[in-house]
Every structure is written in C-alpha cells, then in structure tokens.
N, C-alpha and C positions, 0 to 999 in steps of 0.2 A: 410496622413493616410496610413499605410502599414499593410496589412494582412499577418502577419508572426508569426510563432511559433518556428522559428529557432533561438536559442541563438547566433549563429554566424552571423546573419544578422546585418549589421551596424546600423540599426535603432531599434534593438530589445529593447534596454534600453533608447532610446531617449524619454524623458518625453512628449514633445509636441505630438510626433507621437503616443505614447501609449495612451494618453488621448483622442486623436481624434478617435482611434480605439475603446476605451471604449465607447465613445459616439455612434459610429455606432452600436456596438453590443448591448448596453443597449437599444437603440431605437428599434432594431429588437426584442429583448426579451420582451420589453414592449408591442409591438404590437401583439406578439404571446401568451404569458402568459401560455404556456403549462407546464412550469416547476415550477409553483407557489408552488407545494406541496413538493418539494424535500429538500429544506433548506431555511433558513431565508434570504439568499441573494436576492432571487427574490421578496418576499413580501416587503422587504426594498427598493429595486430598484423601484418597482411599486409605492410605497407610495411617494417616492421622486419625480418621474415624474408626478404623479397625482396631486401634489400640484400646478402645473402650468396649467393655463387655456388652453394653446396650447399644453400641454403634449409633450413638447420638451425635449428629454434626454440631449440635449446640454446645458440646463440650470443648470444641476447638478454642484455643486462646486467640486473642487478636493477632499475636505474632504468627501463629500457624495460619490463620486466615490470610494474612498478608503474604506469607511465603507462597501459598497457592497462587495468589494473584500475581506475584512477582515472576512466577515461572510461565505465565501466559505471554506468548509473543504475538498474539493477534493474528494467527494464521487463518482463523474463521472456519476451519474445517469442522469443529464441533457443532457450529451453528447449522451448517448445511446438512449435517447428518442427524441433527437432534429432532426427535418426534414431538417435542414439547414447545416449539417456538411460538411466538405470539400469533402467527398466521394459522397455526394448526391446532393449538391446544389452549385451554383456559389457564394453564399454569404460566403461560407467557414467559418462557425461559429463553433468555438471550445471554449466554455465558460471556461471550467476548465484550458485549456492551456493558455488562455488569462489572467486568474487570476494569473497563475504562471509568465507570462511575466510581469504583473503589479508588482508582488512582487519583481521580479528581478530588475525592473526599480527603485523601491523605495530603494532597497538595494544598487544598483550601484550609485545612486545619493545622498546618505547620508541622506535619509529620515527615516531611521530606527535608533532608539536610540542606543547609545553605550551599555547600559545595555542589551537590547534585542539581539543585535548582539553577545555580549560575551556569554550570557546564551545559545543562540541557537547554537553557535559553540561548547560550552562545552557539551551540551546535545546531539548534533548531532554526537559526537564521541561515538556512542552507544557501540561499541565493547570495547573501552578503559574503558568506564563507567561500562559496564557489568562485565568485568573482575575484576575490583576493588571491585564492589559491591557484587559479588558472593564470592570473596575471604574473604571479611569482612561482610558476610551476616547477622550476628547477629547484628552488629552495624547499617548496612544499613537498616535493617527491623525495628529496634527500631525507626529510624527517619521517614521513609515513612509509617510505620505501626502505628504511633502515632494517637491518636484520632483526627478525622477531626475537625479543628478549634482550636487545641491545640497550645501551644506556639511553640513547635518544628515545627509543620506544617506551622504556620504563618511565621516562620523564613525561611523555604524553599520557601514559596510564595514570600517573600521579595527579596530573593537572586536569585532564579531560575525562578520565575514567574509561578510556578505550584500552582493552587488553593489550599488553605488550607483545603477545604472541599471535594476535589476530592479523591475518593477511588483509591488507587494505589496497583498494584499487588506486592507481596513480591519477593525478589530475592532468587533463589534456593541456597542450600548449595553445590550442585554438578551440574556443567554445563552439558548440554545434550551431548556435544561432549566427555566429560570425561567419562560419563556413556557408550556411544557408543563404545569407544575404549577398555573399561574394560570388557564389556559383553562377554559372551561365544557365539561365532557365531555358529548357528546351521548348520548342513549339510542339504542342500535342496535336497529332494528326487526327486522332479520334478520342475526344474527351469522354471518359466513362464515369467520372466522379470528381468531387471537389472536397478536400479535407483540410482541416486546420490541425496541425501537429501540436500535441502537448508533449514536448520532448522529455519532461521529467528532469530532475536534478542530476540523476545518474548519467543520462545521455548528454545533457547540456554541458556538464563540467568534467565528466570523467570518461565516458564511453561514447564520444560523438560519432565513432564509426558505425554504431548501431543505427543512429538516426540517418547518417549518410547513405547507408545501404537501403534503409527503408524508403527514403526519397527516390533513389535510383530505381528500385523495384516498382514503386507506385507510378512514377512518371513514365517508365517503360510500358506500363499497362494503362496509360491514358488517364491517370488520376492526378488532377491538379493539386499541388501542395502549397500551403502557406503557413505562416506562423500567426499567432494571436498577439496583438499588441497588449501588453499588460499582464500576460500569462506568466506565472512563476511557480514557485513551490506549491504543491497541492495542500500543504499544511499537516501532512502525516506526522512529522516530528512532534508537533504540539498536541495533536489528538492522542497519540500513543504514550505521551508522558503525563496525560491528565490535565493539560492546560486547555480547557474547553473554551475559555474566553479568547485565547490566542488563536486557536483553531478556527473558531467561528468568524473571527475578524478576517483571517486569511481566506477562508472558504467563501465568505460572502463576496469578497472582491473577485475571486476566481469565477464564481458562478455568474457574476454580472458580465465579465468580458467573454466568457465562453458562450453564454446564451446569445450574446450579440453576434458571435461568429456563426452560430447555428441559424439565426434569423437571416443571415446573409447567404444562406443556402449551403453551408458547409457542415460536414460531419466532423466530430472530434476523434482523432486517432491517438492512442496512447501506447507506446512501445514497452511499457513497464507495468506489470499486472498490479502491483500495490497501488500505484497512483490511479490506474484504471478503476480499481475497486473503490477508491476514495471518491472519484467523480461519479461513479454509477450508484453507489450505495450510501456512503457516509454523508455526502452533500444533501441527499434526500432526508436522511435521519436528523441531521444537526442544523441544516439551514432551511430546507423545505421550500415550498412555494412553487409557482409556475416556472420560474427560471431554472430552479434546480431540477425539476421534472423534465424540462426541455433538454437540459444538458445530459441528464442520465439516459434519456431515450435516444440520444444521438451520439453517444460515446461508444467507441469500439476498440477492442484490442487489435493490434496491427494485423495479425493473421485472421482474426474474426472478420474484419472488414474485407480483406482480400477474398476470403472464401464466400462471403455473402455476394460479393461482386461477381465471382466466378459462377455462382449458381443462379444469379438473377437472369431473367429473360432479357435478351438483347445486349448483354455484356459478356465478355470472355477474357480470360487471362492468357498471356503469352506463356505457354508451357514448353517452349523449345529451349532447353538448357544446353549450354556448351561447356566443355571441360570435363574433368573427372568428378563423378558423383559416387559417393560411398555406397556400398551395398546395404549397409546397416548403420544406424547411429544409435547412441544411447542418449535419451532425453529425460531430464528431470523436470517434471511438471511443477511449476511454481504453485505454492499453496493458494495464493490469491487469484491465480487463473482457475484453479479448481473450484475455489469459493464463488466464482462468478457463474458457475454452472453452464459454461459455454462449450465444454468438451474440447477434444483435440481437433479443432476445425481444420488444421493444416496437415492432418495425418492421412496419407493415402498409401495403400499397400501396392505391391507389385502387380497384382491382378487388375487393379483399377487404372493403372498407369500404362499398361501395355496397349 
C-alpha cells in the first residue's frame, strides 16, 4: 500500500496497491463518519462496511470499492472538512485525490468501456466542441434543447451518455471572446487594477452574458480587462475522468500562458469556481513548479478580486446602484467556491450598507 497522489509515482496506477490504499482510507472514513452529509459516496461506503459484523473495510469487493468512487463528483468538501489531510495528520488522507487515482488506475488498466473512453475523449475536447457548437448554434440547440426524454435526447444519451432528462444550457450565437474583441474599450479615468480574464468554457461558449457583465462591472470600477492569448479549457474534463496524461498536457500549457500574463503585471480572474479551483489547487498538485505557484497566488474568483480591491488602501468600488434591488435573494454557494475557503466575500447585510 502506497500513500501517493502523484501520477508520476510508479505505483500510482498499480491496481493491487490502489485497492489496498482504498481499504485503508475507507476504513478510516468509516471510523470517522464526519463526511456523511456531503455526497452519496460516504453513505454508500458506510452501508457496505456495516453489512459485515466485524465492520472490516477490507471485505468490500472491487465492485463495491468502484461504486463508492463512482459516486464521488469531486466537490472537495470532504477534504476541507477532514482532520486527517496531509497538512494536518500523519494519515495523509485526501479522499478526492484518491478517487482520481482510482479513476486513473481503472482507465490505465482497461477497466473503462470503449464507449465511455471514446465519449469522454470527445466531450473532453471542450474547446473544439464549443467552437463547432457555437458556429452551428441553431442546430446544436435544437438537439440539446429538445424536450427532456424526447427521441433526440434519447439518441444523445445512447451515443454520448448524457441523460435524456438532464436540462442542458444552450450554446451562444456569439462567443464571449468574440464579443470582447469587438467591444468598444472604455478609457479608464482612474485605473485601479489590471486583470486577465480566464473566461472558462461555460462563459466562452454558453453563458457569455456572465463574462460581459463582469467586464462592465470591472471597467466601471477602473479595472483594466484583457484576455490571455492561448488560454483555453483548464483541463477539468480530463482530470475528473482519470486521464492524468491528458490533463497534465493541457495544464502545463495553461500554466505557461497564464504565468506570462502574471509577469506582465496582471492578476487572473475566473468567473466559474470549478476552473478557479483547478488553477489555484490542481495545477499546483499535478504540474507544480514556480510558474504554477505564480499562477495560483495571482488567481482570484470574480467577487473575491472585487472585494479585495474594495478593502485595499487607496482603492474603492462604485457602490451607487440604480434600478430595482431585491430585498432578499436566495444564493446557492458552489461547492468549489466553498472548497477554496474564501468565504462569502461579496455578502454584505443591510446594516453594513446603510
């Protein structure tokens, strides 16, 4: 049994070694049970172990081990709440990264079906897919926007594995980067910062309005905005499917172009927390080196950057808002925003705004 989360380690994808490590970690998690509420992986794990009178995690079958791993969707919340992580305890437990190691092991050892490998690879090329889908957005949206459970959606489910009842966001007619380059750039009367936007695939191809609003807010507050030449998908689809080689290749390229932007005096702003987590955390873990550290230390969530600017000495945000503002709003905190431990930086109550 080897405690490692390094894809370059010779035993990283060794099945016997991985399954021994799964047994060790599953036993520790079963004894702790702190994370029962975060996802179905843990209740499933506990039910499997509790079936045995001696409650020995070593009695789980490979299929049961795999089921626990399959139910992990990499929210990272178990990691930030775990008292036994490598930085805090000799047990060096990192459940999410062990699940990634498990996925990489299964992929490496031919335990993933050909259909799943092909569809994952195809859908993992999000930039290529996004460029085609936005160029033919009318056709693309007819397919993905079909009624859930319809013949068209069932065909997508059969071929790509995407549930026929899953609601899918439509593709935009104009990509965010196209809008950004065509817009009239305002003259900033008081420059308060300079950022390079990492728009993410969601904003670039499907929800460009998010990026457009971000740019308008930033420029209104004296923040110069630019895009990074060569920036693309962060590589999350490869990482989360166990393709460490594919992820490392993409991540290494992104680290290089983003580090160059930082050296030019810009901070990196990411409007989507999953991609923000990848840049801040996973590039450090799986690429490493001075450039990855530079990128991680200069990457910010969109609201995080604004609030840092607002609280910094000598800078100030324009807080004069016009129009109707709701008395209250309901806000779902994204898991990967919580996992970054930056809190609700943009939350202010009535008492502090009066």
